[in-house]
N, C-alpha and C positions, 0 to 999 in steps of 0.2 A: 588504392585507397589515401586522400589528403592529407594534409598531415594535422591533425588540430594544434594550434600557436596556443601556447601558452599565458598571453592578451584576456583586452577582458570580449568578451561575444560581441558587442559593435566593434571588432574588430576590421582591420581591411580583410586580410587575411580568411578569417571566416566568415564573411560575408561575402566571399565569391563562392563558397558552398552554402552560401543560406540558401532551403525550399522557397522558402518569403517572403524574405525580405530584398528586394530589387530595387527599394527605394532609398538602400544603406551602398552610399557615395567609394565607391573602395577608393579611389585615387584623385578627389576634385574632379571626375567627369560630371554631366549634368544628369541632375536626377531621374530613373528610369532606363538612364542609359545604359544598355546590354559588355558587360567591358570585351572585346575584343579578344573570341575566340574560348570564351567560355561559354561553356551552355549551362544554361539555368534550369537545371532541372524537377520532374516534377512533385509537388509535395507532395500527391499520392505517394507517392515513390521512402523506403522503410532509410533513411541517413546514418553513414556507417557509426559514426557517435551516437547516435539516439538506439540503435540495437546492441552497440555496446553497455550503456547505460543498463537498458532490457536485460545482458544476459551477469550483470553484472552485480544487479536486482534478485537474480535469478539465483545467484550463490552468497545473496545474501539472508533469502531465505532458509535456500538451499540449505545452509550448513550452521544459521543460527536461531534457525523457528522451528521447521520439519523434525529434523533428529530427531529430538529427545522423545520424540511417541516409540524411533524404535532402540534410543540408544538408552533413556531413562528407567526401561526392565534392567534391560544388560547390567549395567550401575549398580542399582539395586539389587541384584542377583554377586553380582560380583565382589558385593561390596558389606556382600551384607542388612542393609539398611532395607528397609521401608518402603516400596511405594509411591505409600503414598510419603513420606518425608523426600522421596525424589519430587515429585510434582507437584508437591506443596510448597520444593522450596523454587520453581520454574515454573509457577502460577508467585507467589512474591512477590519475585526478581521483574516479572512484569508489572506487578504493581508498582513497585519502586522506580521503575525503565520510565512510566507517567510521569512523573516528579523531573523526569532532565528534560523529559522533551519540548517542555517549551527553552529551556536552556538552548538547547543545541540546536531550536528557528529562529532567537532570537544572534548564535551565531553566525550562522548560515547567511541571515544576514549585511549582517557583519565580516567576515570573512570572507563570500561567498563558497557555495558550495562543493570546490573542490576538496581546498583543506581539511571543512569537515568528512569529502568523504576518503581523505587516505589514509586521514589520524581513526574513522571507523575501522579501514582496511587494517591497519595493524594493529586496533590494539582486538580487534574480532582471531589477529592471529596470536596474539599472544594472549590472548584469554584459554582460544581449544586449544595451547599449546600447554599452558594453567592446567585445563579443568585432566589432559591427560598423565598428570601430574601426582592427582588430589591422592588424597590418605585419609583423609576427616573428614568428617560431616561439616564443620564451619571453614576449609578449606573447599569442599562446593561449595556452602551456601556463598565464598568470595567470590569464588569463580564465574558462578551463574549471575551475579547479581554484576559483572565488570560484562560478561554476553549480552545481557540489555542491555546495557548500557551503551554496546561497541554497538549496536545490532541497533539504536538508535539513528546513529551514522553510513549506515549502508543500506534502510531499506529506503517501502514509500518514497516516505516522508523527503528525506533527501536529496534522490533520486527526482520526484519533479517540484523541487524546489532548482535543481539546476538547468532541470528542462525547458519552468519557467523562463529562467533569465535568461537562458536562448533564444524562447523564439516569443518573448514575451506574450500578450492575446492570441496567439498566433497557436499554445502551444498544447494545443486539445487535442491536436492527431498523433505528435510525437509520444505522447501519454499515453492514449492510444492503443501505442505500438507497443512501447513498455511492457504496459501490464495484457501484452500478447502475448509476448516474451516470456514471462515473470511467472505467466501463468503456470508452466508447464513445473513449478518448481519442485512440487512434490512429485512431479512424473519423471523427476532426472535421479534425483537426487534421495530418494527411499530403494527407486532398486539398485541404484549404486553400494547405501550401505548393508542393505544387505547382503550382496556382493562380497561388500567390505569384511562383513563379521563370518564369511565364508573359512577367510583363511588367519582373521587377524582380532583380535583381544580390542572392550571398545573405546580404550587410550590409545590402539593406536591411528581409526577411523578420527579419533581429535584429531591427530596429527597430520592425518593426510588432508580433512576436514580445513587443518589449518596453510600448508601449505597450500591452497585452492584459493584462497582469501591474498596471501601473498604475491605465487607466481602469475594470476591470472585479474582478480578484480582489483590489486593496485594501481599496476600498466593502466586499468580503463578510465579508472577516479586522476587518474595524478595527465589521463591527459583532456581532463576538461577542461572547459577553458575559464580562466580564469578571470582575474577584477585587475583592472587599472588602477593605480594609481602613481601620479607623478607632481610633482613639484608646481604645474599649473591648476592639475582638478584630483586634488587630495581627494575629493568622494570618486567614486563609483561612476566611469563616464557614462551616458544615458543614453539606450537603445530606443533605436526609434520608435523601433511597435511597442512602448511599455504599458500598459493599460491602466492607466488610473481605478479602476472597480466603475461598474452604476451607483455604488451610495456612496455618499460623502462621510466624513471620517467620523461626524457630529448620528450620522443619520442608520449607525451599523451596530449596535446591542443588539437589537431584532433578530435581528437578521444569523447573528452568530450563537444567541443565544440557538435560535431552531436550528441553526447548523451542525452545533454539539449535540441539542439531541436526538435528531437526525441521526448523525454518526455514530456519535454511544448507541443509540441503541438499533443499530444495522453491527456493530461491530460484540455488543452482548447478544447477539440473533445468531452470529458465525460462531462465535465461542462455545455459545452452550453445547448447536449442534455437532458442532467440530471433538468438543469432548463428549458427549453425552449420545452418538446416535444411538452407538448398540446397545448401550442402558437404555435410551426411549424406544425402543422397537421390540425389546427384548420385556420389557412391558405392553405392550403393545399386544403381548403373545405371535413375534415375529422371529424366523432366523437368524442368528447373524447372518448368514446367507446370504437374505435379501439385503440386508443391512449392507454387506461391503459388493453389490451391488447398485446400491443408491447412492455407495460412495462415489463405484467409480462411473456414475454419469452424472455427478455433481460438477465435475473438474474437468468436462469436455463442454457442457452446456455454458461455466462461463468462461470458455476461450469463447465458443458463438459468438455470445450478450457482448464480448469485446472485438471479434471481431465484427458484428451488422454493425455499432458503434463507429471505429474504424472506419467503413466505407460508409456511414453516413454525415459526419463531421461537421459541423454548421446548420445542419442543415435542421435537429434539434438542439433543446437550449437546454443549458446543462441545467436549471432547475428541474423538467423535464425526466431530461436524464436517473436524476435522483429519486423523483414520484415513482418513476417506473421500478425502477432499482425496488423500493420502498415496500410498495403495492405484489411484487413476484415476491418478497419475501412472506409477507404475511401472508398472499395466495398457498404458498407453500405449507405454510404451519396450518391455513385452513384443510387440504389434502390430509396433512397427519388427527388432524381431530375427526376426521372425517373415518378414517381408518379403524379408532375404534368404534368406528358398527357395522363398516363397510368390509369386510374381511380380501381379502388377496391379494397376490405384489401390486392391481395396478398402481392406485393412492399413491404407494411409497414410491415408486417410478414420477407418480405426476410429482411431488413432494421434491423429488429431487432434478427434474425440470427448472421449476419456476423457484423452487431457489439455489437451482444452481446462474440459475440467468442473475439473476437478484443479486447475488455475491460480486461474479464479474463485473457489474454493470456498478456495487457499491463504489467498489476497488480507483472507479474514474469521477465519481461526482464526489468525493471525498478533498481530490485534485482538481477539479474545474471548478467548480462552487465558490472554495477563496478568491480564483482568480477574477471568477465573473463579475463577484458584488464588491469584491476589497478590494481588489486589482493586484497587480506583480511590484509593487514598491512593500516589505515589508511580507515577502509571503513567506515567508521564514518562520517568522517569530508569529505568526498569523495558523498558519497548520501544524506548530509545530504545540500552540493555546489550544488548539481541538482534538491534538491529536489526545494530551494529556484527560481530559473526559474520558476518551475514544478507551482511552488502555486500562485506565479502571474498571470501564465497565467491562473488557476484551476481560484483566483479572477479577473481577467481583462473578461471573458468567459459571466457570465452572462446576464452584461451592456454591450456589444459589440454584442451578440446574440440580444440583447435584442431594441440596438438603430437602430439595419440593420436592424430587421423585421419593426419598424413603420419608418425609413426614407426613407427604400431601394428597400422594397416587399420583400416575399419569396425567390422571384428565383435570386438576387444578395440575401440573406440572407447564399444561401443553395450553390451557389457561392464560397463568400468566407468559406466555410466551405469548398466547397472541394481543397480548395487555399492551405490552413491549414492542410490537412489531406496528398496532394500531396508533401507538404516539405516532411513531414512526415514521404512521402517514402521516398524520395530522400534520404535523411538524414541516415532514416536505413540502406538502400544498402545501402553509405559509408562509415556502420559499416560494414557490413556484408562485405567487401573486406576489411578493417583495420585489422578486425579476421582473414580472413585468409590466410592474407599474414603476419600477425604477426604470426599467428602457422606454416606457414609452415618458418620463419626463426630460428623459437626454434627447430622448425624438423631438418633443413639443416646441422649444425652439429653434430647426431647422423644419420645422411642419412650413 
C-alpha cells in the first residue's frame, strides 16, 4: 500500500497515486506525461485511502449512532432509568449537534479534514470512555452531548469533505465507494455489540467501542492528506481539478433552499421509519416478524442502489440521483398506504425495496449535489449549513411520528409522511431544473 503523504492533496507523492489526475505534474515533466515506472490505475478501482475512509465512516456510525438502539435499553435497565429518558436524551443531543454542524464545516474549510477527523476520533474515544463511567442522569446527558459533537467530526459530512478535497470534481465515484462500505455499519456493529453483551455489561461495551475509535479510526484519519501552508503560499495550494460549481455565488440561494428542503425531508422520513417502523406496522395489524423481515431487506437494497450508482458514475447527473432518491422514498410510503387496504406481506416488502433504494441514494445525493452546484471551494461550510437543517428534521421526526400515531392514528400519520415525501420530490425536481439550466448556461459560450 502506498504511503499517504501528510502534505497537500496536490503534492507530488499524492499525484502519483491519483486515479483521475494525470494532469498533475509530479516533478516538472510535461503535462500528461506518465512518469517512468508508474502505472496509472483505473478510476473504477477503489483507492486504498478511499477504502480506509469507508472503514472509518463505518466505525463512526457503528460506534456513535447505531449502538444506542441496543445499548439504550441496557443502560436504562442497569441504571433504573426509563427508556423514554434515555432515548429522549439521545434525540436532544442529536438536536443540539445540528447547531455545531456548521461550525465543524467551517473548521474543515479552514484547517482541512484531517485535523477535524483526528480530533473527532480522539473526542469519540474519550466520550465513550466517559459514558462507561457515568452514574447520574446529568452525567449521562453531558456524555451524550459530547458523543454527538464528536459524531459530526467522524461521519459522512467530514468524510465527503475529505474526498472532495482530494478528488475535486472527480469525487463522485470515491464517495459512492465510501457509502458502499459504510452501508454495512449496522450489519457489522449490531451483531458485534450483541456478542459483547453476552460476556460483559454495557460499560465494557462502551470501552471496546472507544478502543475501536482510538486504535483503528484514529490512524486512518491521521493518514488523510492535509493542507500545505508555506511562507510563499499561506493559503492552501490550488488543486488542478478544483470545481467552481455551476452556480455563481450570487445565484445560489434558491438552490440552497431547495437542497435544504430535499435533504431535511429525506432525513425526516428515514428517521421516522427507523424509530417507529415496528409501531407503524403494529398499527397496520402486521406482526413484528414482518417488520424485522422488511428491515432486513432495506439494508441490502440501499447497498445495491449505491453499487449501481458507483457503476454508472458520471453518466447520471447529480440532480437525477436526488430525484430518484426522493421518488423511491415516496413510492415506498405509497406501498405502506396501500397496505391499509390490502393485506399480505407483499406491499410491506415492496415498501422495503423502494425505501431502501431511496435511502441508499439519499446519502450520495447529499454529497455530490452541493459540489456540483456550489463547487468544491467552501464545501465543508456549505454541507455543514445543510446538515444543520437536516439534523433538526432528523431529531424531530421520532417525536412527531409518535405523537401523530397516538393522537391522529396511523392513516393520518402515513398521510403526513407522504406529504413530507411529496415536498421532497418537488424540491428535487426544482434542483434538476436548476442544474439543467445552469449546465446549459455554462456550455452556451463554448458552443
